[in-house]
C-alpha positions in Angstrom: 23.5 33.8 -67.6 21.4 32.6 -65.0 22.9 32.0 -61.1 21.5 30.4 -58.5 22.7 31.2 -54.9 22.3 28.8 -52.5 22.5 29.9 -48.7 20.4 27.7 -46.4 21.4 29.2 -43.2 19.2 30.8 -40.9 21.6 33.0 -39.1 22.3 36.7 -40.4 26.2 37.0 -40.1 28.9 37.5 -43.0 28.3 34.5 -45.4 24.6 35.6 -45.4 25.2 39.6 -45.9 27.9 38.5 -48.5 25.5 36.4 -50.5 23.0 39.5 -50.6 25.9 41.8 -51.6 26.9 39.4 -54.4 23.6 39.1 -55.7 22.9 42.9 -55.6 26.4 43.7 -57.6 25.4 40.5 -60.2 22.1 42.2 -60.6 23.8 45.8 -61.5 25.6 43.8 -64.4 22.3 42.4 -65.6 22.8 38.7 -64.7 19.9 37.2 -63.8 20.2 35.2 -60.1 17.8 33.2 -57.9 18.3 32.7 -54.4 17.7 29.2 -52.3 17.4 29.7 -49.0 15.3 28.7 -45.7 12.0 30.0 -45.5 12.2 31.1 -42.3 15.5 33.0 -42.3 16.7 36.5 -42.5 18.2 36.2 -45.9 14.7 35.3 -46.8 13.6 38.5 -45.7 16.2 40.6 -46.9 16.0 39.2 -50.4 12.4 39.5 -50.7 12.5 43.1 -49.9 15.4 43.4 -52.2 13.0 41.6 -55.0 15.4 38.9 -55.5 13.9 35.9 -56.6 13.7 33.2 -54.3 13.1 29.6 -54.1 12.2 29.5 -50.4 12.6 25.8 -48.7 10.6 25.3 -45.1 12.9 23.4 -42.7 11.6 19.8 -43.4 12.9 20.0 -46.6 16.0 20.8 -44.9 16.8 17.7 -43.3 18.2 15.8 -46.0 20.8 16.9 -48.7 18.8 14.6 -50.8 15.6 16.4 -50.7 17.5 19.5 -51.8 18.9 18.1 -54.7 15.8 16.7 -55.9 13.9 19.9 -55.4 16.4 21.8 -57.4 16.4 19.1 -60.3 12.8 19.1 -60.5 12.0 22.7 -60.4 15.4 24.4 -61.9 16.6 22.2 -64.1 16.9 23.8 -67.5 16.6 27.5 -65.8 20.2 27.8 -64.1 23.3 27.8 -66.0 25.6 28.0 -62.7 25.0 27.1 -59.1 
């Protein structure tokens, strides 16, 4: 199974920490996990240091939800089982 986690916040608080913790737990169970996050965020830095597969988005792509959906469908189609 391949899971995509999405956390586009630039903050570093409970939601972002829970995302990283959840990804680490899933990886311990040999589940393939990818993270969609803002390229300028702390979660991007933390995930990168842990060797998590990352699909970073820059700030201009985050302005419209449609941009995110287009990116996900074009780049990740057929790769992800659960979002």
